[in-house]
VODRENFI-721866 format. One line per field, with one value per residue (C-alpha): x, y, z; residue in three letters; residue number from 1. Coordinates in steps of 0.2 Angstrom, whole numbers, plus 5000, padded with zeros to 4 digits. Each point is the difference from the previous one (the first is absolute). Layout:
N
u <- X, ...;
v <- Y, ...;
w <- Z, ...;
aa <- ALA, ...;
i <- NUM, ...;
END
This chain:
456
u <- 4521, 5016, 5016, 5009, 4986, 5000, 5019, 4998, 4986, 5011, 5015, 4989, 4996, 5017, 5013, 5009, 5014, 4987, 4991, 5007, 4993, 5017, 5000, 5016, 4992, 4983, 5009, 5009, 4983, 4993, 5004, 4997, 5008, 4987, 5002, 4987, 5003, 5006, 4986, 5003, 4991, 4999, 5007, 5010, 4996, 5008, 4988, 5007, 4984, 4982, 4993, 5010, 4993, 4983, 5002, 5006, 4987, 4986, 5007, 5002, 4982, 4993, 5010, 4998, 5019, 5005, 5011, 5011, 5010, 5017, 5010, 5018, 4994, 5002, 4984, 5001, 4983, 4999, 4989, 5004, 5006, 4990, 4987, 4994, 5015, 4995, 5009, 5011, 5003, 5017, 4997, 5018, 5001, 4987, 5011, 5000, 4997, 4987, 5000, 5006, 4989, 5009, 4986, 4985, 5011, 4995, 5010, 4994, 5009, 4998, 4995, 5017, 5010, 5009, 4999, 5019, 5000, 4985, 5008, 5017, 4992, 4989, 5015, 5009, 4986, 4999, 4985, 4994, 4986, 4997, 4997, 5010, 4997, 5006, 5004, 5014, 5004, 5002, 4981, 4990, 4987, 4987, 5003, 5000, 4984, 4990, 5003, 4998, 5017, 5011, 5014, 5008, 5007, 4986, 4986, 4998, 4995, 4993, 4994, 5001, 4999, 4983, 4995, 5005, 5012, 4994, 4990, 4995, 5003, 5001, 4993, 4996, 4984, 4999, 4990, 5014, 4992, 5012, 4993, 5008, 4994, 4999, 5000, 5011, 4984, 4994, 5006, 5013, 5001, 5016, 5000, 5001, 4987, 4994, 4981, 4991, 4982, 4991, 5009, 5018, 5006, 5018, 4997, 4991, 5016, 5012, 5003, 4991, 5015, 4997, 4984, 4990, 5012, 5018, 5007, 5011, 5003, 4998, 4999, 5008, 5000, 5017, 5008, 5015, 5014, 5001, 5013, 5003, 5000, 5004, 5001, 4996, 5004, 4992, 4999, 4985, 4996, 4981, 4989, 4987, 5012, 5001, 4982, 4999, 5014, 4991, 4984, 5009, 5009, 4984, 4988, 4998, 4994, 5008, 5014, 5009, 5016, 5011, 5002, 5006, 4998, 5006, 4999, 5007, 5005, 5009, 4993, 5017, 4999, 4981, 5003, 5011, 4990, 5009, 4991, 5007, 4992, 5002, 4995, 5000, 4994, 5003, 5003, 5014, 4991, 4985, 5012, 5009, 4983, 4994, 5016, 4999, 4982, 5003, 5015, 4989, 4986, 5012, 5009, 4983, 4996, 5016, 5010, 5019, 5008, 5014, 5011, 4990, 5011, 4990, 4985, 5008, 5008, 4984, 4990, 5013, 5001, 4981, 5001, 5018, 5000, 5001, 5017, 5002, 4983, 4999, 5018, 4992, 4987, 4983, 4987, 4982, 4987, 4985, 4986, 5001, 4987, 4993, 4993, 4993, 5013, 4996, 4999, 5018, 5003, 4988, 5010, 5017, 4994, 4993, 5016, 5010, 4988, 5001, 5019, 5002, 4989, 5009, 5017, 5005, 5010, 5005, 4988, 4996, 4984, 4999, 4988, 5000, 4989, 4988, 4986, 4990, 5006, 5014, 5005, 5007, 5009, 5011, 5015, 5008, 5016, 5007, 5016, 4997, 4986, 4995, 4996, 4986, 4987, 5001, 5001, 4984, 4991, 5005, 4995, 4983, 4997, 5004, 4989, 4985, 5003, 5002, 4984, 4991, 5005, 4995, 5011, 4998, 5011, 5012, 5007, 4987, 5006, 4996, 5001, 4986, 5001, 4995, 4988, 4991, 4999, 4993, 4987, 4994, 5002, 4997, 4988, 4991, 5016, 5008, 4985, 5000, 5018, 4996, 4985, 5010, 5013, 4986, 4993, 5016, 5008, 4986, 5012, 5012, 5016, 5009, 5009, 4988, 5003, 5007, 4991, 4984, 4999, 5002, 4983, 4985;
v <- 4707, 4999, 5009, 4983, 4995, 5017, 4999, 4983, 5006, 5015, 4988, 4989, 5014, 5010, 4988, 5002, 5011, 5014, 4999, 5006, 5002, 5003, 5014, 5008, 5001, 5006, 5014, 5004, 5003, 5010, 5018, 5011, 5017, 5009, 5004, 4987, 4987, 4983, 4987, 4981, 4988, 4982, 4994, 5007, 4992, 5004, 4995, 4996, 5000, 5006, 4982, 4999, 5017, 4994, 4983, 5009, 5013, 4986, 4991, 5017, 5004, 4983, 5002, 5019, 5003, 5018, 5003, 5015, 5004, 5008, 5005, 5007, 5007, 5018, 5006, 5017, 4997, 4982, 4994, 4982, 4997, 4986, 5005, 4982, 4989, 4988, 4998, 5013, 4998, 5006, 5003, 5002, 4983, 5004, 5013, 4994, 5011, 4990, 5009, 5016, 5003, 5012, 5001, 5003, 5010, 4990, 4991, 4986, 4997, 4991, 5010, 4998, 5007, 5016, 5016, 4999, 4983, 5005, 5016, 4992, 4987, 5013, 5011, 4986, 5001, 5019, 5000, 5007, 5002, 5018, 5002, 4997, 4995, 5012, 4985, 4997, 4987, 4986, 5000, 4986, 5004, 4992, 5010, 5016, 4997, 4994, 5016, 5011, 5007, 5011, 5012, 5015, 4991, 5001, 5004, 5018, 4992, 4983, 5002, 4986, 4981, 4996, 5017, 4994, 4986, 4985, 4989, 4985, 4987, 4981, 5000, 4987, 5004, 4997, 4984, 4993, 5004, 5006, 5015, 5010, 5018, 5012, 4993, 4985, 4992, 4995, 4984, 5003, 5019, 5008, 5013, 5015, 5010, 5003, 5001, 4984, 4995, 5008, 5011, 5004, 4986, 5004, 5017, 4993, 4990, 5014, 5009, 4986, 4996, 4982, 4998, 4993, 4988, 4995, 5006, 4987, 5008, 5018, 5007, 5017, 5012, 5003, 5013, 5003, 5008, 5019, 5005, 5017, 5006, 5017, 5006, 5016, 5006, 5015, 5008, 5009, 5010, 4998, 4985, 5012, 5001, 4981, 4999, 5011, 4990, 4984, 5007, 5006, 4984, 4989, 5012, 4990, 4983, 4986, 5011, 5005, 5009, 4990, 4982, 5001, 5014, 5000, 5015, 4999, 5011, 4996, 5006, 5007, 5011, 5002, 5015, 4990, 4989, 4988, 4995, 4986, 4998, 4986, 5002, 4986, 4996, 4992, 5016, 5012, 5015, 4996, 4998, 5016, 5009, 4992, 5005, 5018, 5001, 4993, 5011, 5015, 4995, 4998, 5016, 5009, 4994, 5005, 4985, 5000, 4988, 4989, 4985, 4987, 4986, 5002, 4993, 4987, 4992, 5000, 4992, 4987, 4995, 4997, 4986, 4993, 5000, 5012, 4996, 5007, 5006, 4994, 5007, 5014, 4989, 4991, 5007, 5003, 5008, 5010, 5010, 4989, 5003, 5009, 5017, 5012, 5010, 5017, 4994, 4997, 5016, 4995, 4985, 5009, 5013, 4986, 4991, 5015, 5004, 4982, 4998, 5017, 4995, 4984, 5007, 4985, 5004, 4983, 4999, 5006, 5004, 4993, 5000, 4992, 5005, 4989, 5006, 5014, 4995, 4997, 4985, 5008, 4993, 5005, 4989, 4998, 4992, 4995, 4991, 4998, 4989, 5013, 5012, 4988, 5006, 5018, 4997, 4990, 5014, 5012, 4987, 4998, 5019, 5001, 4986, 5007, 5018, 4994, 4989, 5015, 5011, 4987, 4986, 4984, 4989, 4987, 4985, 4998, 4982, 4995, 5018, 5001, 5019, 5000, 4986, 5009, 5016, 4991, 4991, 5016, 5012, 4990, 4987, 4995, 4998, 4990, 4989, 4996, 4994, 4989, 4993, 4996, 4992, 4990, 4994, 4994, 4994, 4995, 4992, 5015, 4990, 5012, 5014, 5003, 5016, 5008, 5015, 4996, 4994, 4982, 4996, 5000;
w <- 5188, 5010, 4995, 4996, 4988, 4992, 4997, 4992, 4989, 4994, 4997, 4990, 4988, 4998, 5008, 5016, 4993, 4997, 5017, 5016, 5018, 5008, 5012, 4993, 4983, 5006, 5008, 4984, 4992, 5014, 4995, 4985, 4997, 5011, 5019, 5004, 5013, 4994, 4997, 4998, 4989, 5004, 4984, 4985, 4983, 4983, 4987, 4983, 4989, 5000, 5003, 5016, 5006, 4996, 5009, 5016, 4999, 4999, 5015, 5010, 4995, 5007, 5016, 5002, 5000, 4996, 4985, 4998, 4984, 4999, 4985, 5004, 5017, 4994, 5007, 5010, 5008, 5006, 4986, 5002, 5018, 5008, 5013, 5004, 4998, 4985, 4984, 4992, 4981, 4994, 4982, 4994, 4994, 4986, 4991, 4982, 4985, 4991, 4984, 4992, 4985, 4989, 4987, 5011, 5013, 5015, 5014, 5011, 5016, 5016, 5015, 5009, 4985, 5005, 4990, 4998, 4992, 4988, 4995, 4997, 4988, 4992, 4997, 4991, 4987, 4999, 5010, 5017, 5012, 5001, 5019, 5016, 5018, 5014, 5010, 4988, 4987, 5013, 5002, 4992, 4986, 5010, 5016, 4990, 4991, 5015, 5008, 4984, 5003, 4989, 5000, 4993, 4984, 4987, 5013, 4992, 4984, 5004, 5018, 5013, 4996, 4994, 4993, 4983, 4998, 5010, 4988, 5010, 5014, 5003, 5018, 5013, 5009, 5019, 4995, 4990, 4983, 4986, 4990, 4986, 4997, 4985, 4982, 5007, 5007, 4983, 4992, 4986, 5004, 5005, 5014, 4989, 5009, 5018, 4996, 4998, 5002, 5014, 5014, 5000, 5012, 4997, 5007, 5015, 5005, 4997, 5017, 5009, 5011, 4995, 5011, 4985, 4993, 4998, 4983, 4992, 4983, 4994, 4982, 4997, 4985, 4994, 4987, 4990, 5009, 4997, 4988, 5008, 5018, 5009, 5018, 5008, 5018, 5008, 5018, 5006, 5016, 5000, 4998, 4992, 4985, 5000, 4999, 4985, 4991, 5003, 4993, 4984, 4998, 5001, 4993, 4984, 5007, 4991, 4993, 5015, 4996, 5013, 5002, 5018, 5012, 5019, 5012, 5018, 5014, 5017, 5016, 5004, 4984, 4996, 4989, 4988, 4989, 4988, 4984, 4989, 4983, 4987, 4982, 4988, 4982, 4983, 4990, 5005, 4994, 5011, 5015, 4997, 4998, 5017, 5009, 4994, 5005, 5017, 5003, 4995, 5012, 5014, 4998, 4998, 5017, 5009, 4997, 5000, 4989, 5007, 4995, 4990, 5007, 5016, 4990, 4989, 5015, 5010, 4986, 4996, 5018, 5000, 4988, 5003, 5019, 5014, 5008, 5017, 5003, 5018, 5004, 5010, 5009, 4998, 4989, 5004, 4989, 5007, 4992, 4984, 4987, 4985, 4998, 4986, 4990, 5008, 5018, 5005, 5010, 5014, 5003, 5000, 5012, 5012, 4999, 5005, 5014, 5007, 4999, 5008, 5015, 5003, 4996, 4990, 4984, 4994, 4986, 4982, 4991, 4983, 4985, 4983, 4986, 4991, 4988, 5009, 5017, 5013, 5010, 5016, 5016, 5014, 5002, 5017, 5005, 5017, 5005, 5019, 5007, 5013, 4985, 4995, 5012, 4996, 4981, 5002, 5009, 4986, 4987, 5008, 5001, 4981, 4995, 5010, 4993, 4982, 5001, 5008, 4985, 4988, 4993, 4991, 5011, 4993, 5009, 5013, 5003, 5018, 5007, 5013, 4999, 4982, 5001, 5014, 4990, 4985, 5011, 5008, 4986, 4984, 5008, 4984, 4990, 5014, 5002, 4981, 5001, 5015, 4991, 4985, 5012, 5009, 4983, 4993, 5016, 5012, 5012, 5000, 4997, 4988, 5007, 5016, 5008, 4984, 4992, 5010, 5018, 5005, 5005, 4988;
aa <- MET, PHE, LYS, ASP, GLU, ILE, TYR, GLU, ASN, LEU, VAL, GLU, VAL, VAL, GLY, CYS, GLU, ARG, VAL, SER, ARG, GLU, ASN, PHE, GLU, LEU, HIS, ALA, TYR, SER, ARG, ASP, LEU, SER, PRO, SER, SER, PRO, GLU, LEU, SER, SER, PHE, VAL, VAL, ARG, PRO, GLY, LYS, THR, GLU, GLU, ILE, ALA, GLU, ILE, VAL, ARG, THR, ALA, ASN, ARG, GLN, LYS, ILE, PRO, ILE, TYR, VAL, ARG, GLY, CYS, GLY, CYS, SER, HIS, TRP, SER, ALA, TRP, LEU, PRO, ARG, LYS, GLY, GLY, ILE, LEU, PHE, ASP, MET, THR, SER, MET, ASP, ARG, ILE, ILE, GLU, ILE, ASP, GLU, LYS, ASN, LEU, ILE, ALA, ILE, VAL, GLU, ALA, GLY, CYS, THR, TRP, PHE, ARG, LEU, LEU, GLU, GLU, LEU, ARG, LYS, LYS, GLY, LEU, THR, TYR, LEU, SER, SER, GLU, ILE, GLY, GLY, PRO, ALA, MET, THR, VAL, GLY, GLY, SER, VAL, MET, LYS, ALA, GLY, GLY, GLY, PRO, TYR, GLY, THR, CYS, LYS, PHE, GLY, SER, HIS, GLY, GLN, MET, ASP, ILE, LEU, GLY, PHE, GLU, ILE, VAL, LEU, PRO, THR, GLY, MET, ILE, VAL, LYS, THR, GLY, SER, TRP, PHE, MET, PRO, GLY, VAL, ILE, PRO, PHE, ARG, ARG, GLN, ALA, VAL, GLY, PRO, ASP, LEU, THR, GLY, VAL, LEU, ILE, GLY, SER, GLU, GLY, ILE, PHE, GLY, VAL, ALA, SER, LYS, ILE, VAL, LEU, ARG, ILE, ARG, PRO, LEU, PRO, ASN, HIS, GLU, GLU, PHE, LEU, TYR, PHE, ASN, PHE, GLU, ASP, TRP, SER, ASP, ILE, ALA, ASN, VAL, GLY, ASP, ALA, VAL, THR, ARG, PHE, VAL, GLY, ASP, GLU, LEU, ALA, TYR, GLY, PHE, ARG, ALA, ASN, ALA, SER, ALA, VAL, GLU, PRO, GLY, LYS, ILE, ALA, VAL, ARG, ILE, PHE, VAL, PHE, GLY, TYR, GLU, LYS, GLN, ILE, ILE, GLU, PHE, ARG, LYS, LYS, LYS, ILE, ARG, SER, ILE, CYS, MET, LYS, ASN, ASN, GLY, THR, GLU, GLY, ASP, SER, SER, ASN, SER, SER, GLY, PHE, PHE, ALA, LYS, VAL, VAL, THR, GLY, LEU, ASP, GLY, ILE, PHE, ALA, GLN, GLY, VAL, TRP, HIS, PHE, SER, GLY, CYS, GLY, THR, ILE, PRO, ILE, GLY, GLU, ILE, ILE, LYS, TYR, THR, GLU, ALA, TRP, ARG, GLU, ILE, ILE, GLY, LYS, HIS, LYS, TYR, GLU, LYS, ASN, THR, PHE, GLY, ALA, TRP, LEU, PHE, PRO, ARG, GLY, TRP, THR, ILE, SER, VAL, LEU, PHE, SER, TYR, SER, GLU, PRO, GLU, GLU, ARG, ALA, LYS, LEU, MET, ASN, VAL, SER, GLU, ASP, ILE, ASP, THR, LYS, PHE, LEU, GLU, ILE, GLY, LEU, VAL, PRO, SER, GLY, VAL, GLY, SER, SER, LYS, HIS, LEU, GLN, LEU, TYR, LEU, ARG, GLU, LYS, CYS, GLU, SER, TYR, TYR, GLU, LEU, ILE, ARG, LYS, LEU, LYS, ARG, CYS, LEU, ASP, PRO, ASN, ASN, ILE, LEU, GLN, PRO, GLY, ILE, LEU, VAL, ASP, GLN, ASP, PHE;
i <- 1, 2, 3, 4, 5, 6, 7, 8, 9, 10, 11, 12, 13, 14, 15, 16, 17, 18, 19, 20, 21, 22, 23, 24, 25, 26, 27, 28, 29, 30, 31, 32, 33, 34, 35, 36, 37, 38, 39, 40, 41, 42, 43, 44, 45, 46, 47, 48, 49, 50, 51, 52, 53, 54, 55, 56, 57, 58, 59, 60, 61, 62, 63, 64, 65, 66, 67, 68, 69, 70, 71, 72, 73, 74, 75, 76, 77, 78, 79, 80, 81, 82, 83, 84, 85, 86, 87, 88, 89, 90, 91, 92, 93, 94, 95, 96, 97, 98, 99, 100, 101, 102, 103, 104, 105, 106, 107, 108, 109, 110, 111, 112, 113, 114, 115, 116, 117, 118, 119, 120, 121, 122, 123, 124, 125, 126, 127, 128, 129, 130, 131, 132, 133, 134, 135, 136, 137, 138, 139, 140, 141, 142, 143, 144, 145, 146, 147, 148, 149, 150, 151, 152, 153, 154, 155, 156, 157, 158, 159, 160, 161, 162, 163, 164, 165, 166, 167, 168, 169, 170, 171, 172, 173, 174, 175, 176, 177, 178, 179, 180, 181, 182, 183, 184, 185, 186, 187, 188, 189, 190, 191, 192, 193, 194, 195, 196, 197, 198, 199, 200, 201, 202, 203, 204, 205, 206, 207, 208, 209, 210, 211, 212, 213, 214, 215, 216, 217, 218, 219, 220, 221, 222, 223, 224, 225, 226, 227, 228, 229, 230, 231, 232, 233, 234, 235, 236, 237, 238, 239, 240, 241, 242, 243, 244, 245, 246, 247, 248, 249, 250, 251, 252, 253, 254, 255, 256, 257, 258, 259, 260, 261, 262, 263, 264, 265, 266, 267, 268, 269, 270, 271, 272, 273, 274, 275, 276, 277, 278, 279, 280, 281, 282, 283, 284, 285, 286, 287, 288, 289, 290, 291, 292, 293, 294, 295, 296, 297, 298, 299, 300, 301, 302, 303, 304, 305, 306, 307, 308, 309, 310, 311, 312, 313, 314, 315, 316, 317, 318, 319, 320, 321, 322, 323, 324, 325, 326, 327, 328, 329, 330, 331, 332, 333, 334, 335, 336, 337, 338, 339, 340, 341, 342, 343, 344, 345, 346, 347, 348, 349, 350, 351, 352, 353, 354, 355, 356, 357, 358, 359, 360, 361, 362, 363, 364, 365, 366, 367, 368, 369, 370, 371, 372, 373, 374, 375, 376, 377, 378, 379, 380, 381, 382, 383, 384, 385, 386, 387, 388, 389, 390, 391, 392, 393, 394, 395, 396, 397, 398, 399, 400, 401, 402, 403, 404, 405, 406, 407, 408, 409, 410, 411, 412, 413, 414, 415, 416, 417, 418, 419, 420, 421, 422, 423, 424, 425, 426, 427, 428, 429, 430, 431, 432, 433, 434, 435, 436, 437, 438, 439, 440, 441, 442, 443, 444, 445, 446, 447, 448, 449, 450, 451, 452, 453, 454, 455, 456;
END
């Protein structure tokens, strides 16, 4: 099918005001927040409802036209950048909050709804979604869930998106079929629980980077806003002490003492580790007990208490907006992934060794706590284009070393380095994902080159 015919078909489905093939607009959609090179689609389409997505997907499937799916473009690992031209879905026109069910404590949102918008509406009703996205409140719910993201706000207690509070999807499969998952699939049943008949299809989709289907609506578990919150801030000198504190805070799985827990150290001052802790709850005496208990654990493990406003300010920014975060340059994450609770020292030692070898100090090592584990990453920043080559060399060394030690990587996206690692070291697991992709998407139209390689 020629481009003119494709364009006319797209206009017929969504209208000319929500389709573009203009070069200037294609370039505006060619980058995310990663250092990846720009990639151009052939068309940008802003669907407004599920049925429009389904119709376009069916056409693309018949004509074997690739489709890529973008939220707010906040990816740090090129997880939606086109690899074969084709159609780029901009999901931000589908940003409605469909329902906030205060009785059953669920929220149904369109995939293009941002976390900021959802949290603001929930707050008006005295409710909240008790987790955050490290990419910030401007990220879409769909973008976060499809990468199984998470962040320091709430992660200590509730883990990443999908571990507890994602209850179901309305999703458009690569063939154009519309499917609901969880209890939502049953006629007359509200999406009150994730498990349904047969396997956990919701779980299969979480973290899939959108290669199995285009999420149009998402159901989340919500909760009342906590009545009380407290903050603690400590400085440590040794990551072994941090490991002991993390172990103690999450020792009773499901009853973690903290709600949010973030530790980080700059390459310039590797012996100064800042720990920010957020404690929340519904009963003041319980919060006071937890705060006292955490303070005792930190002091027992050589922590020095500091000004708690360092923590309250940090956690407030996570959910209200990170003003000025790029003032010092462009961000790039490396070595991202999850590790067991007691293993963190291996990674901090590897980080110090690598940055010492390269003599590149514009980075920090960070870790946020979740039940019996850590999510870790090295955050780089650079302001001059000529720095990029050196930064990427350091980043690749960190990725390689962390995988060698043992890491469950997050944000694989289109990274050839991580795809190659999975294909060579995790052959059967990688092949299973490819077979699922081939079964659901025989023409390989949806997100080709993302998570798995482009060719079957």
